[in-house]
N, C-alpha and C positions, 0 to 999 in steps of 0.2 A: 434692690435698686441701686444706682450709680448717681453721681453728681449729674445735674442737668447739662446736657451738651453744650459746649461753647460754640460761639459764632464762628472763631478762627478755626484753622485746620490743626492747630496743635493738641497732641494727645492728652487725654485727660489722666493725670497721675493719681488715681484713687480707685479703691474697691470698698464700698460702703454698703453692704447689704442692709435694706430697709430704711436708708436714709438718702433722702433727696435735698441737695443743698446747690446753691450757685457755686460758680468757679470764677477764678480770675487768672490772669497770665503771670507765670512766673519765668523770666528770662534765665537761663542756665548756660553758662558758656556761649557757644554759638547757636544754641537752640532755645526753644521755649515750649513750655508746658502748661497746661491748665490745672490748677490745684484747688482744692475745695476751699470755701470760706466757712469755717467752722467756729461755732460758739461753744462754751461749755455745755450748754443743754443739749446741743446736737451730740457731743462726744458721750455724754452720759446716757443719752437714749441709745446710741450705737452700741455702747457696751452692754446695756441691759438686753438688747436685741441679740447680740452674739451670745450672752449666757442663756438665753432662753433658747436659741437654736441649738446650743451645746446639749442641753438637757433632752431636746426633741431628737435630733439627728445623730449626736455623737457619743453620748455617753454610753450606750449600749452596742456600740459597733465592736467587732472584733479586731484584734490586731491584724490578723490576717487580710480583713477586707480593707482596713486602712492603708496598710502597705500595698495592696493591689493598686488601689487608686493613685497613690502618690508615685508608684513606679509608673504608671500609665502617663502621668504629668511629666516625669523625668525623661521618658523616652520621647514625648513630643519635643521637648527642648534639645535632646541630641540631634534632631534633624535640621541641618541648616536652612531648609526651605519652609520650616514651620513658620506660619505668618507672624505670630506674636514674637518669636526669636528675631525675625527679620527686622521687625519694628523697634525692638529693644536694641539690637546692634546698630541701627542707623542712628537711632536717637542718642544713645550713650555715647557713641563716637562723637557725635557733633557737640554733645554737652561737656563732656570730660576732655576732649582732644586726644584720648587715646587711640592709637591705631586701630583699625577695624580688626585686624587680626587678633590683636591684644583682648579686645572686647569679647570677640567670638570665642577665643579661649576661655575667658572668664565665665561667660555665660554656660558654656558647655561643662566646665569643670564644676562651677557651683551648683548647677541643677543636677548633675550626676550625683553628687553626694546625697541629693534628697530623693534618691530612688531606693528600691529594694535592697540593694547588696550594701549600700552605705548605712542605711538605718537600721537594717539587721545586725550589722556588726557592732552598731552603737547599742542596740538592745542588749546584745549577748554580753558585751563588756559591763553593763551597769545594773540589768535587771533579771532576777531568775526567770527562767522560761515559764511564761503563763501567768506571771504575776500581775500583769495588767488585765487579764481576761477572768480571773477568779481565783479562788484559793489555791494555794500550792504549798507543799510540806516547807516548813521553815527550815532555812539552809543551816541554821545553828542546831539542829536537833528537833525535839518533840514539838509538835505544834504546827500551826498553819499561818500563812501570810498572805497579804495582797495589797497591792499598790494603787494609788490613784493620784491623778494630777489635780489642780487648782481649775476651777470653772472657767477662769480667764487668765491668760499670761498676757502681759504687756512686752513689747519689744521697742527699743530706741535703737535704729540703725545709722551707722554713718555711712557716707556715700562714696569711700574711697576706693572700694573694690566691687566690681559688678558680679551679680550672682549669689552673694553670701546669703541674702534673706532667705532664699528658698529653704535651705537645711534647717534654719531655726524655726521656721513657720511649721516645717513638717514635723519638727520634733514635739512641737506643742500638740499637734493633732495627734501624734502617737500615743500621748498619755492622756488622750481625751479631754484636752482643754482647747477652748476657744483662744483665738489670737487676735490681738489688736496691735498693729505697728505703726509707730511714727516714723516716717522716712526722712531723709535728708534732704536739704536745699540743694546739695550737690548732684544727687542723683535720686529723685523721688519717684522714677517710673517703674523700675523692674518689679518691685515687690507687688505693685498693683497688678501689672501684667501676669505675674506668676499666678496670683489668686484668681484672676480671671480665667487662666488656663486651667486651674484646679476645678473652677465651677463648670467648665465646658466638660470636663471628665465626670466629676462627680458634684451635682449641684447641692447635695447636701452638706458635703464638706466644705464646698465654696460659700455656703451660708454661715459657716462657723469662723471665717477669717475676715479681716478688714485691714486695709493699708491706706495711709493718707499722709500728707505733709501737713504740719502746722508749725509756726515759728518756735525755734528752740528756747527763746526766752519767756514763751507764754507759760508762766508757771500755773495760772488757772486752768488752762487747757490740758496740762499735764495731770494736774490733780483730778479734773473731771473724766478723764479718758481712763485713768487707771485705779480710781479708788475702788472699784469692785474687783481688781486683780489680785490673785494670790501672791503673784511675783511679777517683777519688770527685769527683762534681761537688756542692758543698756551697753552700747559700744559708743566710745567718743573719747574726746579730750578730757583730763581730770577735772577741769574747771566746770565743763559743761555736765558732769556726772554729779559733781557737787552740788551744783544748782537743781538737778532733778531730784537728788535726794532730799532737798529742803522742800520740795513741792509735794513729795509723795506723802500720803498718810502713814503715820506710824507702823500701822498693821501691814503694810504692803513691804515685801522683802525686795530690795533692789541688789541685783546681782550684776556687777561692775566688771566691764572689760575696758580698762582704761589705756593710758599711753604705755607702750612697751618698746624694747630696744632688741633688735636680733642682730645676729653677727653669723660668720662661717670661719671654719678652721680647716687647714690642709696640713696632715701629719707628713713628716718627712719621708715615711715610707711611701706614700703616693707620689711624690714628686720625682717622676722619672721622664726622660725626653719621650718616650713612646706614649706616656699618658698625659702629658702637659697640654695639648689642644683640646682634648676632651674636658679635662679639669677646667680650663680656661672657659670653655663654652657653657658648661654647668653653672659656673660662678656667674657668668655674665647674665645667664637666663634667671637667676634668682634676684640679680640687681635690676634688671631691666623689666621685668613684668610689673605692671602698675606703677613704674617709675618710683619704686621705693616708698609709695604711699600707704601700703599696709604694714601692720604690725610685724608680720613674718619676714619682711623684706631686710636683708642685711645692710647695715651702715658700714660694715668693715669685715676684712678677712684677716685672720692670724694665720700667718704661714711660717712653717717651723723651719729652721737652719738645720743644714746636716743632710740634706737630702741630695740627689744627683742633680736636681734643678735648684737653683737659689730662688729665695723669695723675690728678688728683684726681677729675676727672669719671668717668674709666675706673673708678677705685676705687669710686665710688658706684654705677656700674651693675653691677660685679661683685658688689656686696653684694645688690643686687636681685635678680640671677640666682642666686645661692646661695639667697636665701629661696625663690624660685619653684621651683628644684630640690628644695630640702628638703621641699617639700610632696608632691612624687612619689617621691623617693628619699630618706626620712629618714635621718639619721644614725645609726650604732649607739648604744646606751646606754654611758654611760661609767662607769669606776670613780670613785670619790670623788677619787681622786689625779689622774687625768687632768682631771676637771672642774675641780679646784683649780688645775692647771697652766694652763688657760685663762684662769680668773679673774684669776690673777696676772699673766700675759702682758697681758691687757686692761688692768689697773689700771696696770701700767708704761707701756703705750703712751700711755695718757691724760695722763701726765705728762711725756712726751717732747716737746720743743721741736718745733713745726711739724707734729705728728702730728694724725691725725683717726682716730676709731674709729667703725666701723659693727658693730653686734653684734645678734644675735637677741634680741628683747626676752624677758625672763624665762626665759632658757636659755643654753646653751653651744653651741646647734646650729650656729652658724656665726659667724665673726668676720673682718672685713676691716680691717686697720690700713694707713693710707696715711701715708707720711713721706718727706721727701728721702732720697736715698741716703746712708746712713752711712758715715763714713770707715773705720769698722772692718769694713766689708764686710757680707755676707748673715749674718743671726741666724736660725739655725734655728727653725722652727714647733714649736709643742707638739702639732701635728698636730690630726686631728679637725675638719678643715674650718676651720682657722685659717691665715688666709694674709696675708702682708704685701705691699704694693704699694709699690715704691719708685720715686720720680721720679729721672730720671738726664738730665743736659743731652745725652748722647750714648752710645749703646750700645757705642761704641768704648772706653769708660772701664771696661766690664765686667771684662776681664782684672784690672785693679789692685784692682777691689772684691772679685773671687772668689779672688785669689791665696792668701789663708789656707786656702782649701778645696781646694787642689791635692792630686790623689790621690783626692778624693772626689766630684768632680763626675760626674754621669752623663748625664742628659737635658735638653735645653733645647727647650721648645716655643715656636715662633716665629710671629708674624704680621708680615708686611713683605715688601719685594721679595727676589727670589730672591738677587740678587748680594749683598745685605747680610747675608742668611742665611748664605750659604756664606763669608763674609769673617768673620763672628762665629764660626762653627763652627771656622775655621781658627784664629782667634786664640785659642779656648778650649781647643783640642785639647792644648796642652802642659801644660794644668793637669788634664787627665784627661777631659775631655768625650768621650763616645763616640756620641752620638746627638744629632741635631737633628731635629725633627719639626714638622708644622703645629701650631699652637695647637688645642687640643681633641682632640689624638690621641696624648697622652702615653701613655695605658693601652693603645695598640695598637701595639706596636713590631713592625715587620716580621719575619718568620721568619728572614730571612737577615741581621738586625742582627748586628753583631760585639758580643756582650754584654761590656760593660765594656772594649771595645776589642780582644778577642781572638775568633778564629773559634769556632764552636761545635763543629764536627766534627773539625777539624784537630788540635786537642790531644789528642784521643782515638786518632787514626789512626796506624798504623805503615804505613812505605811500604817496597817492595822495588823497586829498580831492576835492570833487566838492559840490559847494554850490548849493542850490536849484535853478534851473534855472527859468527864469521869467515866462515861460509859464506852470512851474509846472510839465514838462514831465519827466518820469522816463528815466535814461540813458540807453542806449543800454548795452548789456552784452558784453562778449567778453574775451579773454585771455590775461594774461600778457606775 
């Protein structure tokens, strides 16, 4: 069952199998949504219902049948005419201010990762074939092994990038775990719509997932929702994750994905006149998608000196590419505080020695600041399509420039020779870098990416090993 229908026409941002509760309106940007009014007892009963459904419907499902249903859901979301996708596009665009094209791209990309191809790639990278379906030969030698997930996995999603929850909810089902997701006040609708589409395709799997918004500061609600969970995967600001950790029972493992910082690099070999327009368009795409709100969005680009095109010329080309892209994918409206932060950063840059500033005329729609690489290292952007371009004599100097941000680095988008890309990734790995990708692909992480340097399925799995029996018999099969 779902929350009782509201009297207004606003969509209900919840999927709550077995639970009927009242709703209340929640304004989000220029939109409104109905969210459930939940008590600790409601969430405890919901978690118990999900785990019971998991035992009844999910525990003995084969990987192949789960993948088939998830792929059918993903295919629905690839259709621009699919009613739930159209509802999500309209509402998220109004709520976030993102351009309709940006929202459509995010929903299509996010849900595609939750299809057969992406999930199979993740399984192949982390789990021996068949280990979730029964006993398989131990990869270390003699004996047998198999894996199983927790009865319930909790999720706490941030609302900065649409479409992201689909992949994570799908991974829980892959490991035979029910899933309970807390959504964000800034975008509480998509996860509930994805769960609803799952129930359309496969009612049994749909009965094993739930998604709803409740206030982030409500520690008693966190505790009730997740006390039965084997783990909680949470995304958000470090302070919010600290508060969540205090609310969870000690036995519940918290897998944190907190604040991160990403950037781009262009090697001198890539800086040729013929390649410059394409490089600038690729860098502009990395910056413009979701207005730098995601952890994979670059705050700055380090451009190497000594190429046929100077770093300053690259910065100028990037400014032109951002202006062109802004005409097709306009930036979301800003709060007065966010706009003031951009104006302040522009003013400071104009008085910095050696700096040049390209800025959208009469607005804060985009900003490019060019300057020599500062001794103090990377300076975070005020976001919303404000990017710094640093000229650096050699990309090999980056570890010393980025050392102050050790532990916070995440994605580096790169243009240049493969051997230099791999050398740079290895040099930055001790500082926390977990992903290097081609310039222009920052917003499209591979499904098998080890997020923040950690596997995605393995931290949720438990394993049981059986050493070779005395008689040498093969173990019987069976389901977890």
